[in-house]
NUTILUM-421991 format. One line per field, with one value per residue: x, y, z of N, C-alpha, C in turn; residue in one letter. Coordinates in nm, 3 decimals, m for minus. Example, Ala and Ser with C-alpha at 12.3 -4.5 7.8 and 13.67 -1.06 7.14 Angstrom:
NUTILUM-421991
n_east <- (1.319 1.285)
n_north <- (m0.569 m0.225)
n_up <- (0.780 0.708)
ca_east <- (1.230 1.367)
ca_north <- (m0.450 m0.106)
ca_up <- (0.780 0.714)
c_east <- (1.320 1.290)
c_north <- (m0.330 0.003)
c_up <- (0.780 0.787)
code <- (A S)
//
This chain:
NUTILUM-421991
n_east <- (4.925 4.588 4.420 4.111 4.028 4.158 4.158 4.178 4.325 4.430 4.631 4.656 4.964 5.212 5.523 5.638 5.700 5.653 5.478 5.323 5.286 5.506 5.713 5.743 5.875 6.101 6.226 6.300 6.370 6.519 6.562 6.355 6.145 6.134 6.139 5.899 5.708 5.754 5.620 5.369 5.352 5.354 5.138 4.920 4.860 4.809 4.810 4.884 4.810 4.923 5.055 5.176 5.377 5.326 5.456 5.700 5.785 5.816 6.028 6.233 6.218 6.333 6.440 6.210 6.098 6.298 6.309 6.036 6.061 6.210 6.058 5.818 5.999 6.042 5.785 5.711 5.873 5.774 5.529 5.318 5.095 5.073 4.885 4.913 4.851 4.793 4.714 4.610 4.329 4.288 4.382 4.622 4.697 4.907 5.236 5.566 5.647 5.430 5.447 5.739 5.692 5.758 5.635 5.502 5.235 5.103 5.185 5.052 4.867 4.884 4.731 4.758 4.777 4.708 4.437 4.453 4.551 4.405 4.161 4.198 4.184 4.386 4.626 4.670 4.870 5.107 5.013 4.914 5.133 5.258 5.076 5.125 5.409 5.394 5.202 5.369 5.559 5.466 5.193 5.170 5.272 5.312 5.327 5.160 4.858 4.632 4.555 4.522 4.360 4.322 4.263 3.972 3.818 3.571 3.246 3.222 3.490 3.560 3.727 3.620 3.611 3.883 3.990 3.839 3.962 4.206 4.169 4.068 4.297 4.464 4.337 4.337 4.593 4.591 4.683 4.705 4.660 4.418 4.217 4.116 3.941 3.951 3.715 3.477 3.201 2.981 2.823 2.963 3.159 3.041 3.064 3.334 3.297 3.326 3.605 3.715 3.763 3.770 3.548 3.529 3.499 3.484 3.474 3.567 3.488 3.232 2.918 2.831 2.853 2.642 2.586 2.828 2.793 2.556 2.663 2.860 2.687 2.559 2.771 2.848 2.621 2.649 2.875 2.790 2.591 2.732 2.946 3.174 3.472 3.442 3.582 3.640 3.831 3.933 3.924 3.869 3.747 3.477 3.284 3.080 2.997 3.021 3.181 3.388 3.512 3.703 3.671 3.752 3.739 3.676 3.535 3.801 3.864 3.802 3.994 4.196 4.355 4.120 4.067 3.969 3.696 3.557 3.654 3.580 3.323 3.419 3.591 3.445 3.258 3.333 3.444 3.707 3.931 4.122 4.278 4.342 4.591 4.902 5.134 5.170 5.078 5.032 4.706 4.627 4.485 4.411 4.155 4.129 4.347 4.341 4.212 4.361 4.373 4.522 4.639 4.673 4.863 5.116 5.407 5.708 5.931 5.817 5.613 5.279 4.989 4.763 4.663 4.433 4.342 4.549 4.505 4.249 4.312 4.493 4.324 4.327 4.299 4.485 4.734 5.034 5.203 5.513 5.529 5.338 5.240 5.067 5.061 5.120 5.317 5.662 5.851 5.673 5.581 5.818 5.854 5.650 5.693 5.932 5.843 5.669 5.861 5.990 5.806)
n_north <- (6.127 6.087 5.790 5.750 5.992 6.023 6.039 5.816 5.875 5.679 5.427 5.087 4.906 4.739 4.672 4.758 4.506 4.316 4.013 3.928 3.869 3.753 3.827 4.082 4.098 3.940 4.075 4.296 4.648 4.926 5.165 5.170 5.150 5.394 5.581 5.527 5.589 5.832 5.940 5.884 6.068 6.305 6.290 6.350 6.123 5.974 5.750 5.392 5.066 4.739 4.400 4.174 3.888 3.573 3.330 3.411 3.501 3.241 3.140 3.328 3.476 3.692 3.864 3.940 4.130 4.309 4.419 4.520 4.706 4.912 4.981 5.101 5.308 5.476 5.541 5.675 5.898 6.007 6.091 5.919 5.663 5.336 5.016 4.713 4.405 4.081 3.819 3.629 3.558 3.530 3.413 3.210 2.868 2.803 2.757 2.699 2.708 2.882 3.116 3.198 3.228 3.419 3.435 3.602 3.566 3.379 3.437 3.551 3.673 3.501 3.264 3.286 3.161 2.983 2.748 2.480 2.496 2.696 2.575 2.386 2.353 2.239 2.278 2.567 2.677 2.777 3.017 3.127 3.198 3.379 3.581 3.676 3.732 3.937 4.130 4.167 4.326 4.531 4.625 4.865 5.077 5.359 5.424 5.293 5.278 5.106 4.762 4.514 4.199 3.981 3.940 3.959 3.709 3.480 3.288 3.119 3.029 2.907 3.000 3.158 3.082 3.052 3.319 3.454 3.357 3.435 3.723 3.729 3.642 3.846 4.054 4.018 4.098 4.358 4.716 5.064 5.072 5.055 4.752 4.557 4.408 4.279 4.298 4.192 4.252 4.472 4.368 4.127 4.235 4.176 3.922 3.969 4.172 4.217 4.238 4.411 4.749 4.919 4.902 4.739 4.748 4.638 4.747 4.696 4.710 4.858 4.861 5.148 5.493 5.558 5.324 5.288 5.522 5.442 5.237 5.368 5.549 5.351 5.283 5.532 5.558 5.343 5.395 5.618 5.522 5.309 5.430 5.347 5.379 5.338 5.205 5.207 5.003 4.887 4.993 5.077 5.128 5.234 4.968 4.930 4.716 4.499 4.299 4.162 3.933 3.623 3.616 3.585 3.758 4.098 4.449 4.611 4.859 4.849 4.722 4.884 5.128 5.345 5.541 5.796 5.778 5.744 5.846 6.118 6.074 5.881 6.023 6.247 6.133 6.151 5.907 5.715 5.573 5.356 5.324 5.075 5.033 5.198 5.154 5.096 4.801 4.440 4.293 4.177 3.966 3.613 3.595 3.808 3.803 3.663 3.862 4.026 4.266 4.558 4.781 5.085 5.375 5.504 5.476 5.326 5.515 5.747 5.875 5.890 5.682 5.787 6.113 6.229 6.044 6.095 6.374 6.345 6.186 6.358 6.588 6.804 6.996 7.141 6.996 6.866 6.610 6.404 6.318 6.150 5.854 5.616 5.346 4.988 4.870 4.897 4.679 4.456 4.410 4.352 4.113 3.971 3.944 3.810 3.570 3.481 3.433 3.202 3.009)
n_up <- (17.352 17.343 17.284 17.286 17.150 16.941 16.583 16.340 16.036 15.815 15.645 15.504 15.542 15.347 15.268 14.949 14.786 14.923 14.974 15.166 15.528 15.641 15.458 15.491 15.735 15.688 15.459 15.567 15.539 15.695 15.577 15.364 15.503 15.622 15.421 15.292 15.498 15.493 15.284 15.352 15.562 15.410 15.275 15.471 15.607 15.934 16.062 16.058 15.937 15.995 15.943 16.196 16.204 16.290 16.210 16.132 16.378 16.518 16.393 16.419 16.697 16.845 16.644 16.516 16.716 16.730 16.484 16.453 16.667 16.545 16.334 16.466 16.555 16.354 16.252 16.454 16.421 16.183 16.269 16.301 16.389 16.505 16.419 16.510 16.351 16.520 16.423 16.114 15.916 15.649 15.328 15.185 15.275 15.578 15.533 15.475 15.198 15.104 15.268 15.182 14.900 14.595 14.353 14.050 14.017 14.167 14.440 14.738 15.020 15.332 15.558 15.915 16.235 16.057 15.962 16.032 16.290 16.410 16.420 16.623 16.960 17.118 17.003 17.034 17.222 17.114 16.984 17.184 17.345 17.183 17.186 17.456 17.464 17.293 17.419 17.675 17.583 17.455 17.547 17.670 17.508 17.381 17.118 16.967 16.827 16.842 16.929 16.721 16.724 16.570 16.200 16.033 16.136 16.115 16.090 15.888 15.845 16.068 16.265 16.500 16.761 16.841 16.795 16.971 17.203 17.180 17.203 17.453 17.616 17.532 17.657 17.930 17.990 17.932 17.872 17.868 17.567 17.350 17.244 16.956 16.701 16.378 16.192 15.955 15.908 16.097 16.313 16.377 16.560 16.795 16.889 17.050 17.199 17.489 17.537 17.362 17.271 17.034 16.760 16.454 16.074 15.721 15.406 15.115 14.837 14.747 14.598 14.528 14.599 14.759 14.863 15.037 15.207 15.354 15.514 15.646 15.808 15.984 16.125 16.253 16.405 16.552 16.714 16.846 17.019 17.144 17.255 17.202 16.964 16.642 16.352 16.006 15.851 15.620 15.300 14.964 14.674 14.460 14.269 14.050 13.922 14.053 14.328 14.238 14.364 14.365 14.057 13.749 13.524 13.508 13.447 13.313 13.375 13.650 13.791 13.868 14.086 14.280 14.472 14.500 14.441 14.660 14.872 14.960 15.094 15.298 15.433 15.509 15.688 15.954 16.077 16.197 15.965 15.741 15.426 15.173 14.960 15.135 14.966 14.637 14.459 14.370 14.401 14.759 14.830 14.730 14.606 14.474 14.295 14.042 13.833 13.797 13.938 14.109 14.383 14.566 14.665 14.618 14.416 14.440 14.381 14.502 14.327 14.243 14.158 14.086 14.021 14.124 14.325 14.502 14.568 14.688 14.886 15.053 15.100 14.956 14.679 14.562 14.601 14.529 14.408 14.399 14.126 13.864 13.775 13.601 13.603 13.620 13.902 13.828 13.913 13.917 13.665 13.557 13.681 13.590 13.312 13.310 13.413 13.215 13.019 13.125 13.108)
ca_east <- (4.793 4.438 4.361 3.993 3.986 4.232 4.050 4.282 4.335 4.525 4.652 4.714 5.076 5.290 5.634 5.592 5.750 5.608 5.343 5.251 5.350 5.643 5.805 5.762 5.995 6.226 6.308 6.299 6.495 6.460 6.545 6.247 6.021 6.171 6.079 5.757 5.644 5.748 5.537 5.246 5.322 5.332 4.985 4.874 4.817 4.848 4.808 4.932 4.764 4.997 5.039 5.289 5.406 5.338 5.547 5.851 5.838 5.841 6.165 6.334 6.146 6.414 6.444 6.060 6.056 6.406 6.241 5.903 6.076 6.256 5.959 5.778 6.049 6.047 5.658 5.699 5.946 5.690 5.413 5.245 5.051 5.062 4.785 4.946 4.751 4.864 4.695 4.541 4.241 4.270 4.466 4.635 4.735 5.014 5.329 5.702 5.614 5.366 5.539 5.849 5.662 5.733 5.587 5.377 5.109 5.087 5.235 4.985 4.862 4.906 4.669 4.855 4.866 4.628 4.337 4.487 4.582 4.289 4.044 4.238 4.238 4.512 4.719 4.687 4.982 5.223 4.982 4.888 5.259 5.290 5.036 5.188 5.538 5.364 5.162 5.447 5.655 5.381 5.050 5.180 5.368 5.215 5.361 5.058 4.732 4.567 4.634 4.433 4.409 4.305 4.193 3.850 3.775 3.428 3.186 3.244 3.632 3.566 3.812 3.587 3.677 4.055 3.972 3.803 4.036 4.325 4.131 4.055 4.436 4.521 4.265 4.394 4.739 4.576 4.703 4.610 4.634 4.287 4.214 4.025 3.952 3.961 3.584 3.439 3.088 2.961 2.764 3.079 3.206 2.956 3.149 3.434 3.254 3.361 3.736 3.782 3.749 3.723 3.491 3.589 3.440 3.559 3.405 3.651 3.429 3.081 2.866 2.807 2.896 2.547 2.597 2.921 2.738 2.454 2.750 2.922 2.593 2.543 2.884 2.837 2.522 2.676 2.975 2.687 2.513 2.803 3.054 3.308 3.498 3.428 3.667 3.646 3.976 3.964 3.821 3.919 3.687 3.350 3.282 2.941 2.980 3.029 3.323 3.491 3.599 3.701 3.612 3.876 3.712 3.591 3.576 3.948 3.856 3.777 4.094 4.285 4.289 4.030 4.048 3.881 3.546 3.489 3.728 3.493 3.235 3.466 3.665 3.334 3.169 3.402 3.467 3.822 3.948 4.233 4.252 4.425 4.704 4.983 5.210 5.095 5.111 4.927 4.603 4.678 4.404 4.410 4.025 4.143 4.478 4.307 4.161 4.477 4.358 4.618 4.559 4.753 4.873 5.252 5.505 5.837 5.998 5.704 5.514 5.153 4.916 4.640 4.654 4.296 4.345 4.660 4.442 4.149 4.348 4.544 4.213 4.390 4.299 4.617 4.844 5.120 5.294 5.657 5.502 5.222 5.272 4.940 5.094 5.140 5.468 5.770 5.906 5.579 5.579 5.937 5.849 5.561 5.769 6.023 5.766 5.648 5.990 6.039 5.725)
ca_north <- (6.151 6.004 5.713 5.774 6.121 6.030 5.977 5.772 5.910 5.576 5.353 4.966 4.898 4.635 4.717 4.720 4.395 4.198 3.963 3.872 3.954 3.717 3.867 4.217 4.097 3.869 4.160 4.437 4.744 5.050 5.279 5.169 5.200 5.550 5.669 5.492 5.662 5.982 5.955 5.892 6.190 6.391 6.285 6.371 5.999 5.982 5.608 5.264 4.926 4.643 4.285 4.105 3.756 3.456 3.242 3.468 3.494 3.114 3.127 3.432 3.566 3.819 3.937 3.996 4.239 4.415 4.500 4.611 4.830 4.984 5.023 5.185 5.430 5.540 5.586 5.801 6.021 6.067 6.136 5.812 5.584 5.197 4.946 4.598 4.284 3.970 3.695 3.673 3.450 3.542 3.365 3.057 2.773 2.846 2.670 2.755 2.751 3.012 3.235 3.246 3.248 3.550 3.422 3.721 3.479 3.293 3.480 3.636 3.641 3.346 3.231 3.291 3.073 2.852 2.654 2.334 2.536 2.783 2.493 2.271 2.426 2.172 2.380 2.693 2.714 2.861 3.170 3.206 3.246 3.484 3.704 3.697 3.780 4.084 4.219 4.194 4.436 4.656 4.665 5.009 5.134 5.470 5.438 5.210 5.341 4.997 4.645 4.416 4.057 3.897 4.009 3.888 3.589 3.440 3.186 3.012 2.962 2.858 3.047 3.239 3.031 3.066 3.470 3.484 3.300 3.517 3.835 3.731 3.640 3.976 4.160 3.987 4.167 4.487 4.830 5.157 5.070 4.958 4.617 4.558 4.305 4.333 4.230 4.257 4.342 4.546 4.253 4.052 4.284 4.147 3.819 4.002 4.291 4.228 4.232 4.515 4.886 4.962 4.807 4.755 4.693 4.652 4.777 4.735 4.754 4.885 4.910 5.260 5.577 5.548 5.205 5.309 5.609 5.391 5.161 5.455 5.606 5.260 5.294 5.659 5.551 5.211 5.482 5.704 5.420 5.238 5.503 5.285 5.424 5.242 5.234 5.153 4.982 4.864 5.050 5.092 5.204 5.203 4.878 4.920 4.563 4.403 4.335 4.088 3.812 3.503 3.650 3.601 3.866 4.209 4.553 4.646 4.997 4.813 4.651 4.999 5.221 5.482 5.611 5.934 5.746 5.691 5.953 6.225 5.982 5.831 6.130 6.341 6.072 6.159 5.776 5.657 5.490 5.292 5.262 4.986 5.044 5.307 5.152 5.041 4.655 4.362 4.250 4.109 3.853 3.542 3.588 3.928 3.815 3.623 3.945 4.165 4.397 4.619 4.876 5.163 5.499 5.557 5.388 5.315 5.658 5.866 5.910 5.850 5.622 5.885 6.273 6.250 5.964 6.174 6.500 6.308 6.151 6.490 6.669 6.940 7.001 7.198 6.915 6.805 6.473 6.391 6.294 6.077 5.740 5.541 5.217 4.881 4.889 4.833 4.567 4.369 4.400 4.284 3.969 3.885 3.917 3.712 3.439 3.444 3.368 3.086 2.897)
ca_up <- (17.290 17.383 17.157 17.262 17.096 16.813 16.484 16.238 15.892 15.796 15.562 15.539 15.471 15.336 15.179 14.805 14.719 15.032 14.921 15.294 15.645 15.666 15.372 15.557 15.800 15.617 15.379 15.619 15.528 15.762 15.482 15.273 15.578 15.654 15.292 15.280 15.603 15.483 15.169 15.410 15.627 15.317 15.245 15.572 15.692 16.077 16.112 15.963 15.991 15.946 16.008 16.236 16.176 16.402 16.134 16.156 16.522 16.547 16.348 16.452 16.777 16.895 16.515 16.492 16.794 16.697 16.345 16.486 16.723 16.452 16.260 16.568 16.597 16.234 16.257 16.546 16.361 16.085 16.333 16.255 16.497 16.419 16.460 16.445 16.337 16.531 16.340 15.972 15.877 15.492 15.236 15.144 15.399 15.663 15.526 15.423 15.077 15.095 15.337 15.076 14.743 14.545 14.194 14.025 13.975 14.288 14.578 14.800 15.158 15.424 15.697 16.002 16.220 15.964 15.980 16.115 16.421 16.478 16.439 16.735 17.074 17.167 16.919 17.060 17.295 17.049 16.956 17.321 17.381 17.089 17.234 17.568 17.412 17.248 17.517 17.773 17.517 17.382 17.606 17.694 17.423 17.327 16.962 16.902 16.814 16.906 16.896 16.656 16.760 16.441 16.099 15.966 16.178 16.078 16.122 15.773 15.843 16.193 16.356 16.587 16.902 16.841 16.788 17.096 17.316 17.165 17.262 17.592 17.683 17.531 17.751 18.070 17.993 17.868 17.979 17.808 17.448 17.312 17.184 16.846 16.588 16.209 16.163 15.807 15.904 16.219 16.402 16.433 16.680 16.924 16.940 17.114 17.266 17.624 17.534 17.272 17.291 16.912 16.661 16.309 15.981 15.620 15.302 15.024 14.691 14.746 14.461 14.494 14.685 14.876 14.979 15.171 15.309 15.457 15.597 15.762 15.895 16.071 16.213 16.328 16.514 16.661 16.784 16.917 17.118 17.239 17.321 17.152 16.838 16.536 16.230 15.873 15.838 15.491 15.189 14.813 14.542 14.399 14.175 14.016 13.851 14.180 14.398 14.189 14.444 14.292 13.929 13.654 13.439 13.577 13.367 13.331 13.467 13.793 13.829 13.921 14.220 14.248 14.618 14.483 14.422 14.796 14.992 15.019 15.173 15.411 15.513 15.558 15.797 16.104 16.125 16.163 15.834 15.671 15.298 15.115 15.046 15.100 14.855 14.481 14.481 14.338 14.513 14.852 14.848 14.647 14.541 14.359 14.186 13.899 13.741 13.765 14.068 14.201 14.450 14.649 14.623 14.580 14.361 14.525 14.395 14.542 14.232 14.251 14.034 14.045 14.114 14.182 14.457 14.614 14.625 14.769 15.047 15.123 15.134 14.906 14.549 14.511 14.665 14.413 14.430 14.307 13.993 13.850 13.674 13.606 13.522 13.738 13.949 13.707 13.952 13.921 13.551 13.506 13.730 13.511 13.189 13.349 13.426 13.078 12.951 13.193 13.088)
c_east <- (4.693 4.395 4.215 3.935 4.078 4.164 4.176 4.253 4.437 4.513 4.689 4.860 5.142 5.408 5.616 5.618 5.706 5.477 5.254 5.330 5.505 5.734 5.811 5.884 6.118 6.320 6.298 6.423 6.454 6.462 6.431 6.145 6.022 6.091 5.922 5.683 5.631 5.664 5.395 5.216 5.314 5.209 4.883 4.797 4.882 4.859 4.837 4.873 4.853 5.014 5.190 5.297 5.431 5.451 5.683 5.887 5.889 6.001 6.265 6.258 6.224 6.422 6.338 6.067 6.175 6.359 6.133 5.951 6.132 6.164 5.871 5.842 6.043 5.883 5.645 5.768 5.867 5.546 5.291 5.233 5.052 4.986 4.844 4.848 4.843 4.857 4.594 4.458 4.243 4.389 4.495 4.713 4.879 5.130 5.448 5.699 5.544 5.405 5.655 5.802 5.671 5.715 5.475 5.258 5.045 5.099 5.115 4.974 4.847 4.839 4.787 4.783 4.816 4.523 4.343 4.500 4.465 4.160 4.068 4.288 4.344 4.651 4.758 4.789 5.064 5.141 4.953 5.032 5.292 5.205 5.079 5.302 5.493 5.313 5.259 5.541 5.569 5.253 5.045 5.245 5.279 5.239 5.239 4.929 4.619 4.617 4.529 4.478 4.418 4.224 4.082 3.830 3.635 3.392 3.216 3.399 3.635 3.647 3.775 3.632 3.816 4.053 3.956 3.896 4.174 4.296 4.127 4.186 4.490 4.460 4.319 4.535 4.725 4.627 4.625 4.586 4.499 4.306 4.085 4.029 3.898 3.814 3.512 3.300 3.085 2.945 2.862 3.143 3.160 3.016 3.267 3.399 3.316 3.517 3.773 3.717 3.723 3.667 3.526 3.477 3.507 3.451 3.484 3.612 3.308 3.050 2.844 2.867 2.790 2.558 2.718 2.862 2.649 2.553 2.799 2.809 2.555 2.655 2.882 2.720 2.557 2.781 2.905 2.640 2.619 2.908 3.179 3.346 3.476 3.489 3.649 3.784 4.017 3.847 3.919 3.879 3.564 3.360 3.133 2.912 2.984 3.159 3.422 3.567 3.586 3.668 3.732 3.851 3.612 3.614 3.729 3.946 3.843 3.894 4.216 4.256 4.208 3.995 3.943 3.730 3.491 3.568 3.662 3.367 3.289 3.524 3.557 3.239 3.213 3.440 3.621 3.846 4.081 4.212 4.376 4.455 4.796 5.057 5.142 5.162 4.995 4.826 4.652 4.622 4.416 4.275 4.022 4.249 4.434 4.271 4.249 4.469 4.481 4.565 4.709 4.755 5.020 5.331 5.625 5.928 5.901 5.622 5.387 5.101 4.826 4.671 4.539 4.280 4.440 4.591 4.365 4.209 4.424 4.429 4.246 4.363 4.409 4.740 4.915 5.212 5.427 5.637 5.375 5.257 5.145 4.972 5.108 5.273 5.555 5.836 5.801 5.563 5.692 5.929 5.754 5.621 5.869 5.961 5.714 5.738 6.031 5.916 5.760)
c_north <- (6.048 5.926 5.716 5.886 6.101 5.961 5.959 5.806 5.788 5.502 5.195 4.951 4.774 4.695 4.690 4.578 4.282 4.147 3.917 3.922 3.875 3.749 4.007 4.235 4.031 3.985 4.303 4.524 4.872 5.169 5.281 5.201 5.338 5.626 5.641 5.582 5.817 6.001 5.957 6.009 6.291 6.394 6.312 6.246 5.990 5.841 5.494 5.147 4.827 4.524 4.251 3.971 3.656 3.376 3.283 3.476 3.367 3.093 3.214 3.545 3.704 3.933 4.036 4.139 4.355 4.513 4.576 4.732 4.935 5.063 5.132 5.304 5.544 5.602 5.675 5.935 6.089 6.103 6.059 5.720 5.436 5.122 4.824 4.483 4.149 3.840 3.715 3.541 3.439 3.468 3.223 2.994 2.838 2.734 2.748 2.801 2.880 3.129 3.287 3.257 3.393 3.550 3.525 3.662 3.409 3.323 3.579 3.614 3.500 3.378 3.242 3.271 2.970 2.788 2.540 2.380 2.611 2.668 2.388 2.333 2.376 2.226 2.512 2.755 2.828 3.009 3.214 3.273 3.374 3.607 3.761 3.778 3.943 4.169 4.256 4.312 4.560 4.687 4.800 5.092 5.219 5.509 5.379 5.280 5.253 4.845 4.532 4.271 3.974 3.967 3.891 3.744 3.568 3.307 3.065 2.943 2.888 2.866 3.145 3.206 3.086 3.242 3.519 3.452 3.406 3.669 3.824 3.735 3.789 4.072 4.134 4.058 4.307 4.611 4.959 5.150 4.973 4.852 4.644 4.427 4.342 4.260 4.302 4.320 4.382 4.452 4.150 4.109 4.233 3.995 3.849 4.130 4.310 4.224 4.336 4.646 4.962 4.863 4.849 4.706 4.718 4.683 4.818 4.779 4.769 4.897 5.045 5.361 5.574 5.444 5.218 5.424 5.557 5.299 5.255 5.521 5.504 5.277 5.408 5.612 5.448 5.320 5.562 5.633 5.363 5.301 5.466 5.358 5.312 5.292 5.149 5.129 4.915 4.935 5.073 5.185 5.146 5.076 4.876 4.782 4.467 4.395 4.261 3.987 3.662 3.518 3.666 3.711 3.993 4.326 4.588 4.792 4.963 4.744 4.742 5.072 5.347 5.523 5.705 5.904 5.740 5.781 6.047 6.185 5.942 5.954 6.235 6.269 6.109 6.028 5.768 5.570 5.458 5.261 5.158 5.017 5.158 5.283 5.063 4.897 4.555 4.324 4.155 3.951 3.787 3.549 3.722 3.932 3.757 3.739 4.046 4.302 4.424 4.734 4.963 5.296 5.549 5.427 5.422 5.467 5.791 5.925 5.833 5.801 5.730 6.015 6.276 6.154 6.059 6.302 6.467 6.253 6.281 6.573 6.827 6.911 7.060 7.122 6.862 6.705 6.498 6.386 6.171 5.975 5.637 5.398 5.104 4.903 4.818 4.713 4.449 4.339 4.308 4.126 3.913 3.848 3.808 3.577 3.392 3.391 3.223 2.974 2.802)
c_up <- (17.318 17.285 17.160 17.190 16.951 16.710 16.371 16.085 15.824 15.651 15.575 15.463 15.472 15.242 15.037 14.746 14.828 14.984 15.044 15.416 15.668 15.572 15.407 15.639 15.749 15.535 15.436 15.601 15.586 15.665 15.415 15.370 15.603 15.544 15.281 15.382 15.582 15.343 15.241 15.507 15.523 15.267 15.344 15.634 15.828 16.134 16.016 16.024 15.939 16.019 16.080 16.176 16.264 16.335 16.180 16.299 16.581 16.512 16.392 16.549 16.804 16.757 16.482 16.575 16.767 16.582 16.380 16.576 16.645 16.358 16.339 16.540 16.456 16.208 16.337 16.493 16.267 16.148 16.306 16.399 16.447 16.497 16.407 16.446 16.419 16.470 16.219 15.945 15.722 15.434 15.228 15.255 15.448 15.608 15.473 15.285 15.031 15.151 15.253 14.936 14.697 14.366 14.185 14.017 14.076 14.429 14.632 14.963 15.219 15.534 15.786 16.151 16.104 16.021 16.070 16.268 16.482 16.503 16.551 16.842 17.136 17.095 16.955 17.162 17.243 17.029 17.091 17.352 17.302 17.174 17.380 17.561 17.376 17.338 17.623 17.718 17.502 17.442 17.635 17.626 17.348 17.185 16.889 16.926 16.898 16.869 16.843 16.658 16.636 16.328 16.038 15.997 16.147 16.085 15.998 15.782 15.957 16.286 16.464 16.739 16.933 16.847 16.912 17.223 17.319 17.216 17.398 17.662 17.662 17.634 17.888 18.077 17.939 17.965 17.912 17.675 17.409 17.234 17.055 16.776 16.469 16.176 16.006 15.817 16.082 16.334 16.451 16.551 16.807 16.963 17.042 17.203 17.432 17.662 17.455 17.298 17.157 16.808 16.521 16.202 15.847 15.507 15.181 14.876 14.689 14.619 14.416 14.629 14.817 14.949 15.054 15.272 15.389 15.539 15.715 15.839 16.006 16.165 16.304 16.436 16.610 16.769 16.885 17.051 17.207 17.317 17.283 16.997 16.754 16.397 16.113 15.853 15.718 15.381 15.075 14.707 14.532 14.293 14.153 13.961 13.930 14.220 14.325 14.250 14.368 14.125 13.852 13.556 13.507 13.464 13.402 13.436 13.624 13.854 13.908 14.004 14.173 14.403 14.609 14.484 14.556 14.918 15.041 15.127 15.310 15.513 15.582 15.670 15.935 16.151 16.103 16.052 15.799 15.531 15.253 14.977 15.024 14.978 14.723 14.482 14.409 14.452 14.629 14.849 14.727 14.546 14.458 14.265 14.062 13.810 13.715 13.869 14.100 14.277 14.519 14.593 14.563 14.515 14.456 14.509 14.450 14.440 14.262 14.147 13.982 14.100 14.185 14.301 14.555 14.657 14.717 14.905 15.117 15.173 15.099 14.738 14.483 14.558 14.529 14.470 14.368 14.169 13.977 13.734 13.677 13.534 13.653 13.791 13.851 13.755 13.917 13.746 13.499 13.567 13.631 13.366 13.191 13.372 13.300 13.003 13.005 13.170 12.976)
code <- (M D S E R F I P K G A V Y F P S R A F N A Y Q T Y R D F R P E E I R R D F G Y A E Q A G I N A I R L F L S Y E Y W L A F P E Q L W E K F D T L L E L A R Q S K I R V M P I L F E N C G R P S C P E N A Q N G H P L T A A C M Q S P G R I V T G D P A L W E G P L S F V D A F M K R Y A G D D R L L A I E V M N E P N E N S G D L P F A R R M A Q R A F E Q K K Q I P L T I G C I H L Y R N L Y F A Q W I D V Y Q F H E N F P G S V Q E M Q A K L M Q A A E L Q R V T G K Q V W L T E W Q R V R T A G P G W D S P V I P K E D T V P E L C S L A D A V Y G S G I G S F F W S L M L K P A Y L P A Q R P N G T F N G L F H E D G K V Y S L Q D Y R A V C R R Q D A E P A G V L A T R P A W F T A L L E K S E K E R)
//
């Protein structure tokens, strides 16, 4: 399949109970991955965006590749192509405590490899070795849709030089699989333009459909002018009251999934896309956790949170899921109740 012509209709994927990438591989269960990819195939999803874990590789290098190989084969069986992410700028600092944390109120994503490392070129040997090990194994693996070198590097966090060096190193070993960077804004792709084949942008919580449509039009024009595909690799829902970053109080109705508010605009644009997220779970980012945000499409048992969301993703108004359950995941509610009792 030619990646240059393939338009992803994708979702971001973590197993339901994994709060970060390290936990994805620590608790890796092939039967769970097979089940979840079956849900994705049922909804017409043809691509998955997911994180690798540099920290897990440092501790268990061969196990990471064995588990990732298993995941790729399960994706292939469900006719899904995979876009792995090597490094992560977002989240709490990289440390064993944050990697292992499963507390319902404090567990969240983790920087990988972390600002201490990304800010000091003298400490880049380990990450460069990770890029080398990955590219040696997967640079020509056609089960991959693309290789995302890093998620959301930016000027404020000071990791653009790190991301540029990692992208250059990946480019030096590139085969036919496209390279990309998870940029929040379209202009940031210019920092990496000489090394990447696909441009990205993120728009999780636009204030209106019209705001999203304007961004999609810009992306389509950039795609036309540059000849490179442009993908919207994170989107969730409209929030008219504002995106809610670091806000402990937002309208309750804004804390729940509503993919249907943006699906027509996204899918009608002709731009490849990935929504957040395939599985229903608490918000990934610490900045969205205080207000109780959760997101996703499927419960673990195959029921969906929203029939409207499911039909919007399927692009069929007669699509029928296994069931509808408009509540938070039961396992997360149980963790919260346990936490309250232990206080």
